[in-house]
N, C-alpha and C positions, 0 to 999 in steps of 0.2 A: 145514663141517661141523664139527662138534667133530672133533679127533683122538681115536683110541682111547686110553683113559687105563688102563698098566699101572702095578699099585700094587706098593710096594714090600712082599717079607714081613717078618712079625712077626720083629722082633729086627735087621734089617737095617740097614747103616750109611748116613745121608744125607750127604753131604757135599761137595756141590755147590759148592766155592764158602763165605765165611766164615770163614776162616782165623783165628789169630792174628798169622801171620807175613804176612797179606799188608799191601799198604801204606795202603790204606784202614782197617784196625785199628790202625797204629801213627799214624796223624794222629788216629782219633777219643780213642786214648789221652795224645798229647800236648794237644790244647786240650783233654780234660777236665782234666787232671791236671798232666803235666809240666811244660808249657811256662808255665801261672801259678806254678808251685813256684818255674822257674828266675825269673821275674820277681819273683816274692817274695824270692828271694834277692839280687838286684839292688835291689834296697831300692826296688822300684814298685810300691808298694802303694795310692796314691792312685789311677793310672790305672786299675788291674785291675777298680775297683769297676765301670767301665762298659766298659772291654774284655772281661772276661769273658764276659757275654752276647753281646758283641757276635760275637768270636771265635766263641762258639756256633753262632751262626745262621749265621754265612759258612760254617763246615765243615761245618752240617747240610747248609744248601743246595747245595754241593756235592757232597756225598753222594748227598742226593736224586735233583736234577738229574741224575744219572749212574747212576742206577737200583745204588748198591752194596746190599746188605745189611748193610753195615756203620753206615748210617743210624742202624740202630734198635741199637745195640749202643752208637752215639753217646749216644743217650737215656740207658741206661742208665748209662754211667758219668758222665754229669752230674747224674742224681739220687744217683750215690752220694759225687759229689766235690764237688759244688757247695756242701755246708754245710761244708764241710770249709774250701774255698777261704775262704768269708764269715767263718771263726772267724777262720783266719790272718789277713784283710787288718782286719777289725774292732778287733786285737789292739794295732799303732800307731797306728790312723788313730780310734780309739774306736768303739765300742759303735752299731751302727745297726740300728734293729730292723726296718725295710722294706727290705733289703737288695737291690738291684736282682741281685746273682751268683743267686740264688735262683729269679730267674725264668730264668735261662739254661736249663735242660731243658724248660720250659715255650714259651719262643720259640722254641726249638729244633724241637718239636715239632708248630709249628702250619703244619710243610709239608704236613703229615697233611691237613690240610683241603682240599687241593687233591686227596687220593686219594680221601676220601672224596666227592666233588662228581662228579669223569671218573666213579669207580666207580657211583654213585647213578641216574648218567646211563645207562649201560649199558641195551641195550636188554633186557636178562636180571640184572639185576642180584640175583643169589640172596645167600641168608641176610645181606640186612643189614637187614630189617625192625628186629626190636628195638633197633638199635641209632639208627634214627632216632626212635624212640619215645622211647628215653633220652633223644636230644638233644634232642627236642622238648620234654619235662620239662625237661632244665636251662636250654632256652630262656625257659621257665614262669616259672621261677625267680629268673630273672635281671630280667624284666617286671617282678613283684611286689616285685626287689630296687631295680630304678631308683624305681617308684612310692613307696616308702619312705625314700629319698635314701639311698641304699647303691652311688651308680652305679658306681665307680672298684671298690671292693670287691668288689662283685657283679662285674664283668669279672674277678678276680682268681679268683673263687670257678667262672666260666664255663671259665676255664683246667683248673683242677683237677677239675672236674667231669667235665669234656668230652675233656679230653686221652686218657685210658686208650682211649675209645671210638675215639676218630679213628684211632688207634696201629692197635689191633684193624681197623680196615676198612681202612688202607695195607695192613697182612701180607694182606689176603683181596684187595686191587686186584691184587697181585704175586704171586699163588697161584704160579704158574709159579716164585719161585723158593723158595719151600716149605721146599727141603732147606737152602739156603744159609739163608734166617732162622731155621729148628731150631738149626741152629750157630753160628749167631753169639748167639742167645740162648742157648745153651748154655754158650760160652766166655767170653762177659762177665760172666754170674753166675758161673762156674765160677772165673776170674780174681776180681773184686769182693770175693764173698762172705766167702772165707776171707781176702782181704788185709785187710777192712772188721773180722773177727773179733780176725783178730792186733792191728789197732789198738786196737779194743774191748779186747782183756786187758791190752795196756799202759798204757791210758787208765785202767782201775781201779785196777791198779796203784801209776801213778804219775801222773796228770793232768797234761797239758803244758800251757804257760802259756794259751795261746788257748781251750785247752778249759775248764779253770779259769776263765778272765775271761768267759767266756761263758753259764759255769755261772750264775757270782756275778750278772750282769746279767740273765738270766734270774728270779733269786730274787726282784730287786729289781722282777720285772714282778708277780711272784706265783705265779710256778711252781714251785713245788717238789717236782714228784713225780719230780724226778731227785737229789736229794739233797742233799750238799755236795762240794762240790770240793774232795777230799782224798780221800790213799790208801785203797782198800776203802771207802771210802760212799759211791759212785756208782752211779746205774741209769747202766747202760754206754749211750750212745750211737751210739759208733763214728765214723765219717765223716760220719753225719747226725745231722738236730740233736734226733733226739727217740727214745727206748728203741723205741715205737711204729713208725716208719718205719725204723727199724734193724731190729729185730727180724720185722720184715716182710717186708725183703729178703732176710735170713740163712734164713727159712723157706721162700722160693721157689728158693735159691739150691740148698738141703740140700737138698730134693725132685729137683731135676735133677740134682744130682749122683749122687743114685742109678743115672742111665740114662748115666754115665760109665763107662769099665772101671775094673775097681778099682781099681790102681796111680795113678790119677789121684782116682780118687773118695772115698777111705780117708783121705789128712792134708787134704783140704778140710773134707771131712764131720766127722771131730776137731775142728777149729777153729772151724767153725760153727757145731757144736751146744755149745760153751765158751761161744761169743758170746753164742748165744742165752740160754745158763743167765745170763748176765751184765745180759743187760739187763732180765732178771725182769718179764717181763709173762706174765701167766701166759694171757691167752685168746690170746697166740700160741703158747705153750707147747702150749696144746691145740690149735688149729688145724693145729699142725705135727706133733703126735702121728697124728691123724686122717689130713694125707696121708699121712704112711708106713705106715701101717696098711692105705690104700686100695693105697697100691704094694707092698705086702707082698700084698696078698688078687688084686690084678689087675695084677701085672707079670709078667714073664718069671721063667725059672728062674736066669736069671745076676743080677736084680735081686734078687730073694730071698736069691741067696746073700750078695750084700753090703750089703743089708741086717744079714743076720745076723752077718756078719763084720765089717760096720762097728760094731756093738752090740757084740762082744766087744772089736774095739782101742780104741773107744772110753771102755770101765773101765779097763782097760787104761792109757790114756794120762790119763783124768780123774783115777785115782788122785794121781797127785803135785801135780796142780792143786789137788785138793779138801783136798791133806794141808793146804794153806797155811789155818792155823784161822781167817783172815778170810774166803776164798772160800769155805770150807764152812759157816760163821756166817749171809751173808749166802745163801746159796744155800739152804740147809737151812729158814732161816725164812721164805725166800717158799714154798717148797716145801709146809711146814705150813699156811701160810697157805691153802693151798686147801682147805682141811676146817674150816677158821672164817669162810667168808667174809662172813656176815652180821655176825661183831666186828671185820671188818676195815675200816680208813676208808674205803679207797678202794672196796671193795665197797658200803661204805652209801651212798656217795656217789650211787653207777650207781642203786643201790633209789629213794633218795630221788628223781635225776632221773626215774624214768620214774614215782614217785607225783605228782610235781608236771606230768607230760604228761598222763597220763589225767586229772587233773584240769583241764586245760587246755580242755577242749572247746571253746569258743569260738574257739580259734584255730585249730580245724582241719578247718575246712571250706575255706578258701580256702588258707591258709598265710600265712608270713609274707619268704618269698622266700629267696634265697641271699644268704650273708655273715653270719647271724645268730651263726656261732662265729668265733673265731678272732683273732690281731692283725691281718688285713685288714682288719675293722669300722676300726679309728683313722683309714685313710685316708679315710673322709669324717666323721671326726669322732666318731666313736660309740665306746663300751664294747661292748667281745667281752663274750661269755660262755661257758662252758666244756660242754660236753654228750659226753658221752664214751658216746656211741648213733649207730650209723649210720640205724639205726630211728625212732631219736628226733628226732634234725637231719632227715633225710627228710622225715617228716610235717609238723615243726612249718614245714619251709621250702616246701613244694611244697602239703602239706593233701590230705586224705583221697584225693580222686579221683587227683591225679595223683600221689601216693608210689605208690598201690595199681596206676598205668599203670605207672610205672618199676619199681617191684618184680616186676612180671611179667614185664616185658621182661626183668628180669637174668633170672627165673627160667627162660625160655624158652631162654636163650643158655644155663645151665648143663646144663639138659636136653636139649639137642641134645648136649652132651659125652657124654649116658649112653648115647644112641638110637645113636649114630654105631658102626659096627662098628672094632674095631680093626684092623680088617682096612685100615680107611682110612690109617691111618698106623701105624707101628708104636710110636710115642708118646702116643697117644692120652688112655693110665691114666696118664702122669705129668703132662699139662695137665689133664686131670679132677680127678688130687689134688689142684694148687696151687688150681684155682678155686673146690672146694669146701670146702680146708682156709681159704680167703682169705674169699671170703663168708657161710662157719658165724659167722664173727665179728661179724659183722653189728649183734646186741644188744650188743657191746661197745664200737663203736669205727668209724670212718668210712673202713672197709676200701677203699670203692667209689671214692675220687679221690683225687687228687694221689700222692703217691711210697708212700703204703702201698697203694692200688687198683693200683699201675703193674703188676706181676708178675702178678696176675691176668689182669690187659686184656689182655698180651703173651700169655698162654696162650691165652685167648679167642681170640684174632686167631691164632694158629697152629693152635687145632683148626680154626677155619671155615675158614682157608685149606687143610687138610689134607683137607676135604670139598669141594673145587671141583676143574670139570675142570684139567689141565694136562696137556701133550703132553712135558713134560722130564724126568719122572719115570719114569725106568727101575728094573726091579726088578733088584737088586746081588746081592752075595755077601760 
C-alpha cells in the first residue's frame, strides 16, 4: 500500500538537503566553473576543450548514481558557465564555432534518460503522458531531419529539444526527494543569477577581451543583434552566449528569488533586474512582468511584501546606475521601442517571418524536420536560417499535425499547474509563474528548447513531482 501522505502547510520551508555547503554542491561548483578557471590560469586551455565536457559527464554520473539532488544543480551551473569557459578557451586558441564545451550540460543531462525509462516502466507512471508525447514528436522531427541529410545537426537538436522534458521526468522519478530538489533549484539559481547579472553589468561597462573577441567573431558570422564589442554598446549576454538565454535564466532566477527570505532576496533581485534591463530583450521583460504579477496575486502575504519592498529598493538602487548617461540612453531607447514595434527593425523582421510562414502552406503538412535553424546545421554542410518564433519553428519542423500534438501536450502540462491545489506544494504558484512567463514567449522565440527553456522545464518537473505520492515529506513549521 502507498504510505499516507502528509502535505506541508502553505508557506512552510522544505529544506531536506540541497544546502550550498554540502560536498556535492562544492563538487558541482568546482566542475562547472572553478576548476576550469584554475586550468585556464595554468595555461591549459588546449586540453580544456575536451576535458570540460568529460569532467561534466564524470561529475554528473557520480552525482546521479548516488541520487544526489545536486545533480540538477550541476546542470544549472553548467548551462550558466559553459559559454563563458568556451569564450575564455577560444581567446588563446582561436574561435571555434561548434565548440565541444557547449555540449557539457547536454551530455551531463543524458543520465536523465535512465530516469525516464525506469519511471515509464513503472506499473503506475503517473503524469508522464504529455512528456512521452512531446518526446515522440521530437523523434519524428529527427527522422525527418535524417532523411533530409541533417543527421548530425538533427541529433544536436534532439538534445536541445529533449533535455528539458527528460530532466523534468527525472524530478518526477525522484519525487520522494522533492524538498531537496526544490532547495537545490532555488539555491543554484539564487547564486548563479545575481552573479551572472553582476558580470553582465561589468560586461556592459567594459567588455572583457574574451567577450569582445567572441562578439567580433559572431559579427563576422552575420549575427549583429548583440551590438558592438565596445563599452556601453553591447546587449548584455553575461556568462551565456546570447541576450535571450541570459535573460531567460535571469527571469527564472528573479521569480524564484521572490520565494527567498527578504535579506537574501533583495540584493539578488536588484542585480538581476538591472541585468535583465541591460539584456534589452523585450519579450523577456514582458514575460518577467507577467510572472511577477502571477506571484503578486497568487503568492503568500510575505511574497507580496517582498515584491513591494523589492520594487521600492530597486528604484533606489537603480537610480545611481541609470544616472550614468550611457545606461540611461540604452535602456530608455529600448523601453520606447515597446510602443513603436511596427517601426522597429527586429519587430519588422519577426512580422515578415510570420508572413512568409503563412504563405508557405506547402511545407506545413509533413514538416521539414529538426535543425532548420542555428549554427548546428553547418555540421552537415548546410546554411542555417534565422527564425525568431518558437511557433514558426515547431510548425515548420514538425508539420501541422505533429506540431499541434506537441503544443497540446505542453498545454496539458501548463494547465496541470493551474488545476493543482496550492496545498499540494507551498511553492506551486512560483512554478506556475515561471512556466507561464516562459511559454507565453513562444511567439517571439524558441523558449521551449535548450538553455532558454531549461528553467521552465525544471519548474514543470518540480510541479509534477510535488503532485506525486511521497512518504518522506512531513508537515513542518
